[in-house]
C-alpha positions in Angstrom: 78.5 179.3 63.0 80.3 177.1 60.5 83.6 175.2 60.8 86.3 175.4 58.2 86.3 172.5 55.8 89.7 171.2 56.8 88.6 170.9 60.5 85.5 168.9 59.5 87.6 166.6 57.4 90.0 166.1 60.3 87.2 165.0 62.7 85.8 162.7 60.1 89.2 161.1 59.5 89.7 160.8 63.3 86.4 159.0 63.7 87.2 156.6 60.8 90.6 155.8 62.4 89.0 155.2 65.8 86.4 152.9 64.2 89.1 151.0 62.2 91.2 150.6 65.3 88.3 149.2 67.3 87.5 146.8 64.5 91.1 145.6 64.4 91.2 144.8 68.1 87.7 143.3 68.0 88.7 140.9 65.3 91.9 139.9 67.0 90.0 139.4 70.3 87.5 137.1 68.5 90.4 135.1 67.1 92.0 134.8 70.5 88.6 133.8 72.0 88.1 131.0 69.4 91.6 129.6 70.3 90.8 129.8 74.1 93.4 132.5 74.6 91.3 134.3 77.2 93.9 136.6 78.6 94.9 138.0 75.2 91.3 138.1 74.1 90.3 140.2 77.1 93.2 142.7 76.4 92.1 143.1 72.8 88.4 143.5 73.7 89.5 146.1 76.2 91.3 148.0 73.5 88.3 147.7 71.2 86.0 148.9 74.0 88.2 152.0 74.7 88.3 152.9 71.0 84.6 152.7 70.6 82.6 155.9 71.1 80.5 156.0 74.2 77.5 156.9 72.1 77.8 153.6 70.3 76.1 152.0 73.3 75.1 148.7 71.7 78.6 148.0 70.4 80.2 149.0 73.7 77.8 146.8 75.6 78.4 143.8 73.4 82.2 144.2 73.7 81.9 144.6 77.5 80.1 141.2 77.7 82.8 139.5 75.7 85.4 141.2 77.8 83.7 140.1 81.0 83.6 136.5 79.9 87.3 136.5 79.0 88.3 138.3 82.3 86.4 135.6 84.1 88.1 132.8 82.2 91.5 134.2 82.9 90.7 134.6 86.6 90.7 138.4 86.6 87.6 138.5 88.8 87.5 142.2 89.7 87.9 143.3 86.1 85.2 140.8 85.0 82.8 142.4 87.5 83.4 145.9 86.1 82.9 144.6 82.6 79.6 142.9 83.4 78.3 146.1 85.0 79.3 148.0 81.9 77.3 145.6 79.8 74.3 146.1 82.1 74.8 149.9 82.0 74.6 149.8 78.2 71.5 147.5 78.4 73.2 144.7 76.5 72.8 142.2 79.4 71.0 138.9 79.6 69.7 136.8 82.5 72.8 134.7 82.2 75.0 137.8 82.7 73.3 138.6 86.0 73.8 135.1 87.2 77.5 135.2 86.2 77.9 138.6 87.8 76.3 137.2 91.0 78.7 134.3 91.0 81.7 136.6 90.5 80.5 138.8 93.4 80.5 135.8 95.6 84.0 134.9 94.4 85.0 138.4 95.4 83.4 138.1 98.9 80.6 140.5 98.2 77.7 138.3 99.3 75.2 141.2 99.7 75.9 142.2 96.1 75.4 138.6 95.0 72.1 138.4 96.8 70.9 141.5 95.0 71.8 140.2 91.6 70.2 136.8 92.2 67.0 138.6 93.3 67.0 140.6 90.1 67.1 137.3 88.2 64.3 135.8 90.3 62.1 138.9 89.7 62.0 138.0 86.0 62.3 134.2 86.3 61.0 133.1 89.7 61.7 129.4 88.9 65.3 129.8 87.7 67.1 126.9 89.5 70.6 128.5 89.2 69.4 131.8 90.8 67.5 130.0 93.5 70.5 127.8 94.5 72.8 130.8 94.2 70.6 133.0 96.4 70.5 130.3 99.1 74.3 129.9 98.9 74.9 133.7 99.1 72.7 134.0 102.1 74.3 131.1 103.9 77.9 131.9 103.1 78.4 134.5 105.9 77.0 132.1 108.4 79.3 129.3 107.2 82.3 131.5 107.4 81.3 132.6 110.9 80.8 129.0 112.0 84.2 128.0 110.9 85.5 124.4 111.3 88.3 122.3 112.8 90.5 123.0 109.8 93.6 125.2 110.2 95.0 126.7 107.0 98.4 128.4 106.4 100.0 129.7 103.3 103.3 127.9 102.5 105.6 130.7 101.3 108.7 128.4 101.3 107.1 126.6 98.3 105.4 129.5 96.6 107.0 131.6 93.9 106.2 135.0 92.4 103.5 133.7 90.0 100.9 130.9 90.3 101.6 127.6 92.2 98.9 125.0 92.4 97.7 121.3 92.4 100.2 119.8 94.9 100.8 116.1 95.1 102.7 114.4 97.9 104.9 111.4 97.2 107.2 109.1 99.2 106.6 106.6 102.0 106.8 109.5 104.5 105.2 112.1 102.3 108.6 113.8 102.1 108.4 114.8 98.5 105.9 117.3 97.0 105.2 118.0 93.3 103.1 120.9 92.1 102.5 123.1 89.1 104.2 126.5 88.8 104.4 129.4 86.4 107.5 130.9 88.0 110.3 132.3 85.9 112.3 129.0 86.0 109.5 127.2 84.0 110.5 126.3 80.5 109.6 128.4 77.5 109.9 132.1 77.0 106.5 133.1 75.6 103.6 134.2 77.9 100.5 132.1 77.6 97.6 133.7 75.8 95.3 131.9 78.2 96.7 133.2 81.5 99.1 135.9 80.6 101.8 134.0 82.5 104.5 131.5 81.4 103.2 128.0 80.7 103.1 125.9 83.8 105.7 123.2 84.6 105.9 120.5 87.3 108.2 121.4 90.1 109.5 119.3 93.0 110.7 119.8 96.6 112.0 117.4 99.3 111.7 117.6 103.0 114.8 117.0 105.1 115.1 115.3 108.5 114.2 118.5 110.3 111.0 119.0 108.3 112.4 121.8 106.1 111.4 121.9 102.4 114.1 122.4 99.8 114.0 125.1 97.2 111.6 123.9 94.5 113.2 122.8 91.2 111.7 121.9 87.8 111.3 118.1 87.3 113.5 116.9 84.6 112.0 114.7 81.9 108.3 115.7 82.0 108.4 119.4 81.3 108.2 121.1 77.9 107.8 124.6 76.6 104.0 124.0 76.8 101.7 123.7 79.8 102.1 120.8 82.2 100.2 120.5 85.4 97.9 118.8 87.9 99.9 115.6 88.4 99.2 112.5 90.4 100.9 109.2 91.2 100.0 105.5 91.1 99.9 103.9 94.6 103.4 102.4 94.2 104.8 105.8 93.1 106.3 104.4 89.9 104.1 106.3 87.5 103.0 110.0 87.2 99.9 111.1 85.4 99.6 114.7 84.5 97.8 117.2 82.3 99.5 118.6 79.2 98.2 121.4 76.9 100.1 121.8 73.6 99.8 125.1 71.8 98.6 125.1 68.2 98.4 128.5 66.6 95.5 127.5 64.4 93.2 125.5 66.7 91.8 125.6 70.2 93.9 124.4 73.1 92.6 120.9 74.2 94.1 119.5 77.4 95.2 115.9 77.4 96.4 113.4 80.0 99.9 111.9 79.7 102.0 109.7 81.9 105.6 109.3 82.8 107.5 106.4 84.5 110.1 106.7 87.2 113.4 104.9 87.0 115.6 105.5 90.1 115.3 109.3 90.6 114.4 110.4 87.1 111.2 110.6 85.1 110.7 109.5 81.5 109.4 111.6 78.7 105.6 111.6 79.0 103.5 109.5 76.6 99.9 110.1 75.7 97.1 108.3 77.6 94.3 107.5 75.2 91.0 107.7 77.2 88.7 108.1 74.2 88.8 108.6 70.4 87.3 112.0 71.0 89.7 114.7 69.8 87.5 117.7 70.4 87.2 117.4 74.1 89.6 118.2 76.9 90.9 115.6 79.3 92.6 116.9 82.5 93.2 116.7 86.2 94.0 113.0 86.5 93.6 111.1 89.8 94.3 107.4 90.6 92.0 105.5 93.0 93.7 104.1 96.1 93.5 100.6 94.8 95.1 101.7 91.5 92.3 100.3 89.4 90.6 103.5 88.2 91.8 106.7 86.5 89.6 109.6 87.4 89.7 112.8 85.3 87.9 116.0 84.3 86.4 116.5 80.9 83.8 118.4 78.9 83.1 115.4 76.6 79.5 114.8 75.5 77.3 112.8 77.8 78.0 114.8 80.9 75.7 116.8 83.2 77.0 120.2 81.8 80.2 122.2 81.9 83.2 120.2 83.2 82.3 116.8 84.8 84.3 114.2 86.6 84.6 110.8 84.8 86.6 107.6 85.4 88.0 104.8 83.3 89.2 101.4 84.4 92.9 100.6 84.3 93.6 97.1 83.0 96.6 95.0 82.0 95.5 95.6 78.4 95.0 99.4 78.7 92.1 101.7 79.6 88.5 100.7 79.0 85.0 101.6 80.0 84.6 105.3 80.5 82.0 106.3 83.1 80.5 109.6 84.2 80.2 109.8 88.0 76.8 111.4 87.6 74.7 112.7 90.5 75.2 113.8 93.2 78.8 114.6 92.3 78.4 116.2 88.8 76.1 119.2 88.2 75.3 121.7 85.4 78.3 123.7 86.7 82.0 122.7 86.7 83.4 119.8 88.7 87.2 119.4 88.5 90.4 118.5 90.3 89.5 115.1 91.7 91.8 113.5 94.3 91.5 110.7 96.8 92.2 110.4 100.5 93.6 106.9 101.3 90.4 105.9 103.1 88.6 106.1 99.7 86.9 109.4 100.1 86.8 111.5 96.8 87.7 115.2 97.1 86.8 117.4 94.2 86.1 121.1 93.5 82.9 122.5 92.1 81.2 125.7 91.0 77.9 123.9 90.6 77.2 122.9 94.3 76.3 125.8 96.7 79.5 127.1 98.4 81.3 130.2 99.5 82.2 131.4 96.0 84.5 130.2 93.2 85.6 126.6 93.2 84.7 125.0 96.6 86.1 121.7 97.8 83.6 118.9 98.4 83.9 115.4 99.9 82.1 112.4 98.3 81.9 109.4 100.7 80.5 106.1 99.5 79.0 103.7 102.0 79.3 99.9 101.8 76.3 99.8 99.5 77.9 102.3 97.1 75.5 105.2 98.1 77.4 108.5 97.8 76.8 111.4 100.1 78.4 114.8 99.8 79.7 117.2 102.5 81.2 120.7 102.5 84.2 121.0 104.8 83.4 124.6 105.5 85.7 127.6 106.2 88.7 128.1 106.2 89.4 125.1 103.9 87.0 126.8 101.5 86.9 130.5 100.9 85.3 133.0 98.5 88.1 132.2 96.0 89.0 129.1 94.1 90.0 126.2 96.4 91.2 123.0 94.8 94.0 120.4 94.4 94.0 118.5 97.7 96.9 116.1 98.7 97.1 114.1 101.9 99.9 113.1 104.2 99.2 109.4 104.4 96.0 108.5 106.1 96.0 111.7 108.2 93.6 114.6 107.5 96.4 117.0 106.8 98.4 118.0 103.7 98.3 120.7 101.1 96.0 122.4 98.6 95.9 125.4 96.4 93.8 128.6 96.4 93.7 132.1 94.9 92.0 133.6 98.0 92.9 137.2 98.6 95.0 137.5 95.4 93.7 140.4 93.3 95.5 139.0 90.2 93.8 135.7 90.6 97.1 133.8 91.0 97.0 130.5 92.9 99.3 129.7 95.9 100.0 126.6 98.0 98.5 126.3 101.4 98.8 123.6 104.1 95.8 122.3 106.0 95.3 120.3 109.2 92.1 118.8 110.6 92.8 117.3 114.0 90.2 114.6 113.7 90.1 111.4 115.7 91.5 108.6 113.6 92.2 105.0 114.1 94.8 103.6 111.8 96.9 100.4 111.3 100.5 100.8 110.2 101.8 97.4 109.0 105.3 96.2 108.0 105.8 93.2 105.7 109.2 91.6 105.7 111.0 88.3 105.3 111.4 86.6 108.6 115.0 87.2 109.7 115.4 89.3 106.5 114.4 92.6 104.8 111.2 94.2 103.7 109.1 92.6 101.0 107.7 95.5 98.8 106.4 92.9 96.3 104.0 91.5 98.9 100.2 92.0 98.9 98.1 92.7 101.9 94.4 91.8 101.9 92.0 93.4 104.4 88.6 92.0 105.3 86.2 93.7 107.7 82.9 92.6 109.2 81.4 95.8 107.8 81.8 94.5 104.3 85.3 95.8 103.7 87.2 93.6 101.2 90.2 95.2 99.6 93.8 94.7 98.5 96.3 97.1 99.9 99.5 98.1 98.0 102.7 97.7 100.0 105.2 100.6 99.7 108.9 100.3 98.8 109.9 99.9 102.5 107.4 97.1 103.0 105.0 99.2 104.9 101.3 100.0 104.4 98.7 102.1 106.2 95.0 101.5 106.6 92.4 103.8 108.2 89.9 101.9 110.3 86.2 102.5 110.7 84.9 102.7 114.3 83.7 99.5 115.8 84.7 97.3 112.9 86.8 94.1 113.3 89.4 93.6 110.6 91.5 90.6 109.4 94.8 91.5 107.6 96.5 88.8 105.6 100.0 89.3 104.0 101.0 87.2 101.1 104.0 87.0 98.8 105.1 84.5 96.2 107.7 82.1 97.7 106.6 82.9 101.3 104.1 81.6 103.9 101.1 83.8 104.6 100.7 85.7 107.9 97.5 87.2 109.3 96.6 89.6 112.1 93.3 90.7 113.5 92.4 94.2 114.8 89.2 95.6 116.3 88.6 99.4 116.1 87.1 101.1 119.0 83.5 102.3 118.7 84.0 105.8 120.1 87.7 106.6 120.7 88.4 109.8 122.7 91.7 110.3 120.8 93.5 109.1 117.7 94.9 105.6 118.0 97.6 103.9 115.9 98.1 100.1 115.8 101.4 98.7 114.6 101.4 95.2 113.0 104.4 93.1 112.0 104.0 90.6 109.2 107.2 88.4 109.2 106.8 86.0 106.3 108.7 82.7 106.3 110.6 81.8 103.2 109.5 78.5 101.6 112.8 77.7 100.0 115.3 78.3 102.9 115.5 77.5 106.6 113.8 80.1 108.8 115.3 81.0 112.1 113.0 81.0 115.2 114.3 83.7 117.5 114.1 83.4 121.3 113.8 79.7 121.7 115.6 78.9 125.0 116.4 75.6 126.7 117.8 74.8 130.1 121.5 74.5 130.1 122.7 71.2 128.5 119.1 70.0 128.5 116.1 69.7 126.1 113.7 71.4 128.5 112.0 74.5 127.0 112.0 77.6 129.2 108.9 79.6 129.7 110.6 82.5 127.9 110.3 80.5 124.7 106.5 80.5 124.6 106.1 83.8 122.8 108.2 82.6 119.8 106.6 79.2 119.8 103.1 80.7 119.8 104.1 82.8 116.9 105.1 79.6 115.1 101.8 78.1 115.9 100.1 81.1 114.4 102.1 80.7 111.2 101.1 77.0 110.9 97.5 77.9 111.5 97.6 80.6 108.9 99.0 78.0 106.4 97.1 74.8 107.1 98.4 73.1 103.9 102.1 73.3 105.0 104.3 70.6 106.6 107.6 71.5 108.2 110.9 70.1 109.4 111.8 71.5 112.8 115.6 71.5 113.2 117.7 72.2 116.3 121.4 73.0 116.0 124.3 73.2 118.5 127.7 74.8 118.6 130.9 72.8 118.0 131.7 72.3 121.7 131.4 68.6 122.7 131.4 65.4 120.7 129.4 65.1 117.5 127.3 62.2 118.8 126.4 64.0 122.0 125.4 67.2 120.2 123.3 65.3 117.7 121.4 63.6 120.5 120.9 66.8 122.4 119.7 68.7 119.4 117.3 65.8 118.5 115.8 65.9 122.0 115.4 69.7 121.8 113.7 69.5 118.4 111.3 66.9 119.8 110.6 69.2 122.8 109.4 71.9 120.4 107.3 69.4 118.4 105.6 68.2 121.6 104.7 71.8 122.4 103.2 72.4 119.0 101.2 69.1 119.1 99.9 70.0 122.5 98.6 73.3 121.1 96.6 71.7 118.2 99.1 71.2 115.4 98.7 67.8 113.7 101.7 65.5 114.4 102.0 64.4 110.8 102.7 68.0 109.8 105.8 68.1 111.9 109.2 66.4 111.5 111.8 66.9 114.3 115.5 66.7 113.3 118.6 67.3 115.4 121.6 68.3 113.3 124.0 68.9 116.2 127.0 70.7 114.9 126.7 69.4 111.4 125.3 72.5 109.8 126.9 75.7 111.1 125.1 78.9 110.3 125.7 80.8 107.1 125.9 84.6 107.4 123.1 86.4 105.5 122.8 90.0 104.4 120.9 91.2 107.5 123.3 89.5 109.9 126.3 91.0 108.2 124.7 94.4 108.5 124.2 93.9 112.2 127.7 92.5 112.8 130.0 94.3 110.4 132.9 92.0 111.3 131.1 89.2 109.5 130.7 89.0 105.8 127.7 87.8 103.9 128.2 84.2 102.7 130.7 83.2 105.5 130.0 79.9 107.3 130.5 79.8 111.1 132.5 76.6 111.1 134.7 75.5 114.1 137.8 76.5 112.0 136.4 80.0 111.2 135.4 80.6 114.9 138.7 79.6 116.3 140.5 81.8 113.8 138.8 84.8 115.4 141.2 86.3 118.0 138.5 88.0 120.0 136.9 85.6 122.6 133.7 87.8 122.6 133.3 87.4 118.9 133.9 83.6 119.2 131.1 83.4 121.8 128.8 85.4 119.5 129.4 82.9 116.7 128.7 80.0 119.0 125.4 81.6 120.1 124.5 82.1 116.4 125.1 78.4 115.8 122.9 77.4 118.8 119.6 77.9 117.0 116.2 76.4 116.2 114.9 76.6 112.6 112.1 75.3 110.5 111.9 74.5 106.8 108.9 74.0 104.6 108.6 70.4 103.3 105.3 70.4 101.5 102.6 73.0 100.7 99.8 70.5 99.8 99.0 68.9 103.1 95.4 67.9 103.4 94.4 69.1 100.0 94.2 65.7 98.3 92.4 62.4 99.2 94.0 59.0 99.0 93.2 58.8 95.3 95.1 62.0 94.6 92.0 64.1 94.0 91.5 67.6 95.5 89.2 67.4 98.5 85.9 69.4 98.6 86.8 71.6 101.5 84.2 73.7 103.3 83.9 77.4 102.4 85.6 79.8 104.8 83.3 81.8 107.1 84.8 85.2 106.2 85.1 86.5 102.6 88.7 86.9 101.5 90.1 88.6 98.5 93.3 86.6 98.4 95.4 84.4 96.3 93.1 81.5 96.9 91.8 78.5 94.9 88.2 78.2 93.9 87.3 76.8 97.3 88.6 79.9 99.0 91.6 78.3 100.6 94.9 80.1 100.5 97.5 78.4 98.3 101.1 79.1 99.2 103.0 79.9 96.0 
């Protein structure tokens, strides 16, 4: 039987058209792949695959491998699995393909299938390290999921949109602001990303009200562009944001870079580039700032790493960044390590595909002991899942906060989740403020522990700080601020607490340049005899003088206007001397103390805090006899008289005991405990 000539020509033309169509999509897919546009590349490879005749097995198998790689990179796990199996079916597979297929099967929760694939690899290569580690992980994963952990995980739908939301970062003294990356429709730009198939990511923000309800997320003004922005973090003081930016270039691959923005009031500035290295062919992403603010951690594929993506760090100095370091083992592996973040206690959290886990990116914890030795731990299920789990952020020192995961999402889209681990914690919450005044956010707090702890703690904008304590360790906290006296407190953490324990410390710093009111000093009526109720305040003054051994003070007593000037001056002098006698009896050197009774000569001046407490007084007013008598309300007059009846101290010198009779600095003994403070070379604290 023979076919008519025109029918034969038709089929030949059809085959040529099909082949040309496949070539067109294949070339476009290769171009997309070279630019890192994995989503578009996968779609073009799919078209090429479908337009290639099944009998062209080698070509189909080769395209299937490319398609699988691109589906994997664009987080389309189920499609990647099918594509790898097609490559295997057409015998165009390699050992690497079976390892990648096994990894994807784990990410899809098919641990039995992963075991089978790893065994296939080990049949051919019994010593393959990746297959051996993967096999162990696949076998252990069901047990880890069954065992569970103390973590509770919940999807936060009030923050999630209809696309991908990931990498949350909490901000604010009370962790009442959250920033995260989102590809929702409100993100800038109209074009869909060739990398993900979604809109480029932008930074979004939400605030929590007094009832704990999060507001509708809105795009952050100032930092977003039509390109990709994501994975942000903040400096400890909250004044700077570091984030990842990926600018599209139609003629070259997409290299991520790190940029930073500064906050002024409630707005963020346009980001500026952060130059970590002169390397322009590597990606720099996922920034994280260490709790002490001295290091910038980041993810990069730059040369010199362990393989894939590694976590690196670079020191932040007053002159810029300098000294790039790879974190090395045991953190980095031949796989990918990314999304570093810190818990305030110094533990580093990161995500990895190289360490054995449950599938996809798993979260790991790196803890460094006092000798710098790092140990890793896997927090288990449900914080980790078979999907990608990453981007932790913590609510203060507590082991609770938010993270992101694409678990259970067939499209591979990430969503925000909350987590809580009700661990037993011991913490110190401190407040630094001006004695008889407001908070001092410019202060520094130094913490020294008998376990070797020696660190500087950043004070928040409300004058507060928080420190997690290690069990059984004794700590000394010293608060220091230019223009103020130092103040220290000591705390000992319990060895084995049965429940969480918070300790609140107050650091009231005395101003060097202005009189400081000593509250709650009480005398017998019309006498100079101190009442027992005054001892608490006097003992606090003794503590201040002991904390600042190079200071001398004038101790001043004041009266109201009732009575003659001579009588009030004498009474106040005797009262000042009574306080001095108490201080001397408790170990304060007499030549550091000068008692002065001013009587009614120096009526009190209203400061900002007093005006806020008593709105009928204005800042700057002086409570003279004339002013008080002009008040019509007798109760207000008595309040003013009470305010004038006060005991204060003023700093006279800050160099007591530092110099010998020839004016030379004494060689003082070294302090027993190490202190990272504003000290001189002999270790003694100098009041600025």
